[in-house]
C-alpha positions in Angstrom: -24.7 5.3 24.9 -21.4 3.4 25.3 -20.6 0.4 23.0 -19.6 -2.9 24.6 -17.4 -4.3 21.8 -13.7 -3.2 21.7 -13.3 -0.2 19.5 -11.0 0.4 16.5 -10.4 3.5 14.5 -9.6 3.0 10.9 -8.4 6.0 8.9 -8.5 6.0 5.1 -11.5 3.8 5.6 -13.0 4.3 2.1 -9.9 3.2 0.2 -9.0 -0.1 -1.5 -7.6 -1.4 1.7 -9.8 0.5 4.2 -13.1 -0.9 3.2 -12.3 -4.6 3.7 -10.2 -3.9 6.8 -13.3 -2.2 8.4 -15.5 -5.2 7.5 -13.0 -7.8 8.6 -12.5 -6.1 12.0 -16.3 -5.9 12.5 -16.7 -9.5 11.7 -13.9 -10.3 14.2 -15.9 -8.7 17.0 -14.8 -5.0 17.0 -16.8 -1.8 16.8 -15.2 0.0 13.9 -15.0 3.8 13.4 -14.1 4.5 9.8 -12.5 7.9 9.4 -12.5 9.5 6.0 -13.4 12.7 4.1 -17.0 13.3 3.0 -17.9 13.2 -0.7 -15.6 10.3 -1.6 -16.9 8.0 -4.4 -16.9 4.9 -2.2 -20.2 4.2 -0.4 -20.6 4.0 3.4 -19.7 0.7 5.0 -23.0 -1.2 5.2 -22.4 -3.0 8.4 -24.1 -2.6 11.8 -20.7 -2.4 13.6 -19.0 -0.1 11.2 -19.6 3.7 11.7 -18.6 6.3 9.1 -17.1 9.3 10.8 -16.1 12.5 8.9 -12.4 13.2 9.3 -10.0 15.2 7.2 -6.5 14.7 8.6 -5.4 18.1 7.1 -7.9 19.9 9.4 -7.3 19.6 13.1 -10.8 20.7 14.0 -12.4 17.8 12.1 -9.9 15.3 13.6 -10.8 16.5 17.0 -14.5 16.3 16.2 -14.1 12.7 14.9 -12.1 11.6 18.0 -14.7 13.2 20.3 -17.5 11.4 18.5 -15.6 8.1 19.1 -15.0 9.0 22.7 -18.8 9.4 23.4 -19.4 6.0 21.9 -16.4 4.1 23.4 -15.9 5.6 26.8 -12.5 6.8 25.7 -11.0 3.3 25.3 -9.8 1.7 22.1 -8.2 -1.6 21.2 -6.3 -0.2 18.2 -6.0 2.7 15.8 -5.2 1.5 12.2 -3.9 4.6 10.5 -3.9 4.3 6.7 -4.8 7.8 5.5 -1.8 9.1 3.5 -1.0 10.9 0.2 0.2 8.9 -2.7 1.2 10.0 -6.2 3.0 7.8 -8.7 4.3 10.8 -10.7 7.5 10.9 -8.6 7.0 14.7 -8.2 7.4 16.1 -4.7 4.2 17.7 -3.2 3.3 19.6 -0.1 0.6 17.0 0.4 3.1 14.4 1.5 3.9 16.6 4.5 0.4 18.0 5.0 -1.5 14.7 4.8 1.0 11.9 5.6 3.4 13.5 8.1 1.4 16.3 9.7 -1.9 14.4 9.4 -0.4 11.7 11.5 0.8 14.3 14.1 -2.7 15.8 14.2 -4.3 12.4 14.8 -1.9 11.5 17.6 -2.3 14.9 19.2 -6.1 14.5 19.2 -5.8 11.0 20.7 -3.4 12.3 23.4 -5.7 11.7 26.3 -7.4 8.7 24.7 -6.7 5.2 26.1 -5.7 2.9 23.2 -3.7 -0.3 23.3 -2.0 0.0 19.8 -1.3 2.4 17.0 -0.8 0.7 13.6 0.9 2.8 10.8 0.7 1.3 7.4 4.1 2.1 5.8 5.8 0.6 2.7 8.6 -1.9 2.0 10.0 0.9 -0.2 11.4 2.7 2.9 14.2 0.1 2.7 17.2 0.3 0.4 16.9 -2.4 -2.4 18.8 -5.6 -2.0 21.0 -7.7 -4.3 19.2 -10.3 -6.4 19.3 -13.5 -4.4 19.1 -11.8 -1.1 16.1 -10.5 1.0 15.3 -7.4 3.0 14.7 -7.6 6.8 13.1 -5.0 9.1 16.5 -3.9 10.6 18.1 -3.3 7.2 19.0 0.2 6.1 16.3 2.7 5.1 16.7 4.6 1.8 13.9 6.6 0.1 14.4 7.0 -3.6 11.3 9.2 -4.2 8.9 11.3 -2.2 6.3 8.7 -1.3 8.6 6.4 0.7 10.4 9.4 2.0 7.1 10.6 3.6 6.7 7.2 5.2 10.2 7.3 6.7 9.5 10.7 8.0 6.2 9.7 9.5 7.7 6.6 11.2 10.4 8.9 12.7 7.7 11.3 13.9 5.8 8.5 15.6 8.9 7.1 17.2 10.5 10.3 18.3 7.7 12.8 18.5 5.3 10.5 20.3 7.6 8.0 22.0 4.9 6.7 24.4 2.6 5.6 21.6 2.4 1.7 21.4 3.2 1.8 17.7 3.5 -0.9 15.0 4.8 -0.2 11.5 3.5 -2.5 8.8 5.8 -2.1 5.8 3.6 -3.5 3.1 4.6 -4.6 -0.4 2.8 -3.6 -3.6 -0.9 -4.6 -3.2 -2.6 -6.4 -6.0 -6.1 -7.8 -6.4 -7.8 -10.5 -8.5 -8.2 -8.0 -11.3 -4.9 -6.2 -11.0 -4.9 -2.7 -9.4 -1.2 -2.5 -8.5 0.0 0.3 -10.8 3.3 -1.1 -12.1 1.7 -4.5 -12.7 -1.3 -3.3 -14.6 0.8 -1.0 -16.7 3.1 -3.8 -17.6 0.0 -5.9 -18.5 -1.4 -3.1 -20.6 1.8 -2.6 -22.6 1.9 -6.3 -23.5 -1.8 -6.7 -24.2 -1.7 -3.7 -26.6 1.6 -5.1 -28.0 3.2 -1.7 -27.4 6.6 -1.5 -29.0 7.9 0.1 -25.8 7.0 -3.0 -23.8 9.9 -4.8 -25.4 12.5 -2.5 -23.8 13.7 -2.3 -20.2 16.4 0.0 -18.8 17.5 -2.3 -15.9 18.3 -5.8 -14.8 15.4 -7.8 -15.9 16.3 -10.4 -13.2 15.3 -7.9 -10.5 11.7 -7.7 -9.2 9.5 -6.3 -6.5 7.7 -8.3 -3.8 3.9 -8.1 -3.9 1.0 -9.1 -1.6 -2.6 -9.8 -2.3 -5.2 -7.4 -0.9 -6.9 -10.2 1.1 -3.6 -11.3 2.7 -2.9 -7.6 3.6 -6.2 -7.3 5.3 -5.5 -10.5 7.2 -2.1 -9.2 8.4 -3.7 -6.0 9.7 -6.5 -7.9 11.5 -3.9 -10.3 13.1 -1.9 -7.3 14.2 -4.9 -5.9 16.0 -5.8 -9.2 17.6 -2.2 -9.8 18.8 -1.7 -6.3 20.1 -0.7 -7.4 23.6 2.1 -9.6 22.3 3.7 -7.1 19.9 6.4 -4.8 21.4 6.0 -1.1 20.8 7.9 0.5 17.9 8.0 -2.8 16.0 8.3 -2.8 12.2 6.9 -5.8 10.3 7.4 -6.5 6.6 4.2 -7.8 4.9 4.9 -9.4 1.5 4.9 -12.7 -0.4 8.1 -14.8 -0.1 8.1 -15.4 -3.9 9.4 -12.4 -5.8 8.9 -12.6 -9.6 11.5 -11.0 -11.7 10.6 -8.4 -14.4 11.5 -10.9 -17.1 9.5 -13.7 -15.5 6.4 -11.4 -15.4 7.0 -10.4 -19.0 7.0 -14.0 -20.1 4.0 -15.1 -18.0 1.9 -12.2 -19.3 3.0 -12.7 -22.9 2.4 -16.4 -22.8 -1.1 -16.0 -21.4 -2.1 -13.1 -23.7 -0.4 -14.0 -26.9 0.7 -17.6 -26.6 4.5 -16.8 -26.5 7.2 -15.5 -24.3 7.6 -11.7 -24.5 11.0 -10.7 -25.9 12.6 -8.0 -23.7 15.8 -6.1 -24.6 17.9 -4.0 -22.3 18.1 -0.3 -23.3 20.8 2.1 -21.9 19.5 4.2 -19.1 20.4 7.6 -20.7 18.4 6.6 -23.8 15.5 5.4 -21.7 15.4 8.6 -19.6 15.3 10.8 -22.7 12.6 8.6 -24.2 10.5 8.7 -21.0 10.8 12.5 -20.9 9.8 12.9 -24.5 6.9 10.5 -24.2 5.7 12.2 -21.0 5.8 15.6 -22.8 3.9 14.3 -25.8 1.2 12.9 -23.5 0.9 16.1 -21.6 2.5 14.8 -18.5 0.2 11.8 -18.3 2.6 9.1 -19.3 3.0 6.4 -16.7 6.7 5.9 -17.1 8.5 8.9 -15.7 12.2 9.8 -16.1 12.8 9.2 -12.3 11.8 5.6 -12.6 14.6 4.8 -15.0 17.3 5.1 -12.3 15.4 2.6 -10.2 15.0 -0.1 -12.8 17.7 -2.3 -11.3 16.2 -2.1 -7.8 15.3 -5.5 -6.3 12.9 -5.8 -3.4 12.6 -9.4 -2.1 11.4 -9.7 1.5 12.1 -11.9 4.5 8.8 -12.3 6.4 10.1 -14.3 9.4 8.9 -11.6 11.8 5.4 -11.6 10.4 5.3 -15.3 10.8 6.6 -15.2 14.3 4.6 -12.2 15.7 1.4 -12.5 13.6 1.3 -16.2 12.7 0.8 -14.8 9.2 1.6 -16.5 6.0 0.1 -15.3 2.7 -2.5 -17.5 1.1 -2.1 -16.1 -2.4 0.8 -15.7 -4.8 1.1 -13.4 -7.7 2.2 -16.2 -10.0 -1.0 -18.2 -9.2 -3.3 -15.1 -9.3 -1.9 -13.7 -12.6 -4.0 -16.1 -14.8 -7.1 -14.8 -13.1 -6.1 -11.2 -13.6 -5.5 -11.8 -17.3 -8.7 -13.8 -17.7 -10.5 -10.7 -16.4 -8.8 -8.7 -19.0 -9.5 -11.1 -21.9 -13.2 -11.6 -20.9 -14.1 -7.9 -20.7 -11.2 -5.5 -21.6 -13.3 -2.3 -21.2 -14.3 -3.3 -17.7 -10.8 -4.4 -16.8 -9.4 -1.0 -17.9 -12.1 0.9 -16.1 -11.5 -1.1 -12.8 -7.8 -0.4 -13.0 -8.2 3.3 -13.8 -6.8 3.0 -17.3 -7.7 4.5 -20.6 -7.8 2.5 -23.9 
């Protein structure tokens, strides 16, 4: 039986971003087909217009099977495909999974959709595909690309694959900043909070320009941007890149002081440490912790990198403006920590 509502496929549908994207699209009037692997810890989407479909992008047979299931329910027509399934590892180490999951997984999905009629293909990329900018300046979509570690490199390669390997696909590339929630979740942010909360001696040292920072964006605003991209699909030219971030970019030192003031009633003293010393220290710490230390030697070289973003294109094409700021949400994140530290650590995947 065919479904009347316009259909949308969402890959990576069980993730932090995938779950709310599925629900928001369903509430906006779409029939949503959530593609993801079986056996994941997240529960199925309990919504009458969200359908969980087994799909492992590393296995072409399951991708084909998932697409065929959608075809039977949607008459072979879709409003959009929101492709978020990708490999992510904060260790900085290269992995075959970047190619297998992110790059070739996208190729498998597009090949399976080859004779499917869809109006739009959204690929969730990252602002980190861009070269960093000078403090005081901002990054635009047409600025140079420069991947400094395997994760953004895989996104650049996948964007290239879509543009050149599937040139007829009506693609949109959402280059998203670091996503945070009301309780934290963004890895570098929660680790910074953890160091200051525990009054870790290492939290007083930084190997880069503490005036540099990285743009962020709230989970709810990211979901809103994706839904707006789907709803404005007819007005967005193919192969368009759109940066999704907050206009305010907090420097590392500003974050240190805000966190220190909230948790300990005083600004947090931060001293610059030479990069060679920091790199050796990171390597030693990682070895002592059996490879589980968050700060890796490769991060030291990027400590000066500044990512502030111009979101004029998102405003123009999506009518999008973030409703949250990290500076106004930070007290809520820290209140969550102070009220129940064990729960906060658990929700952020940390150990005490």
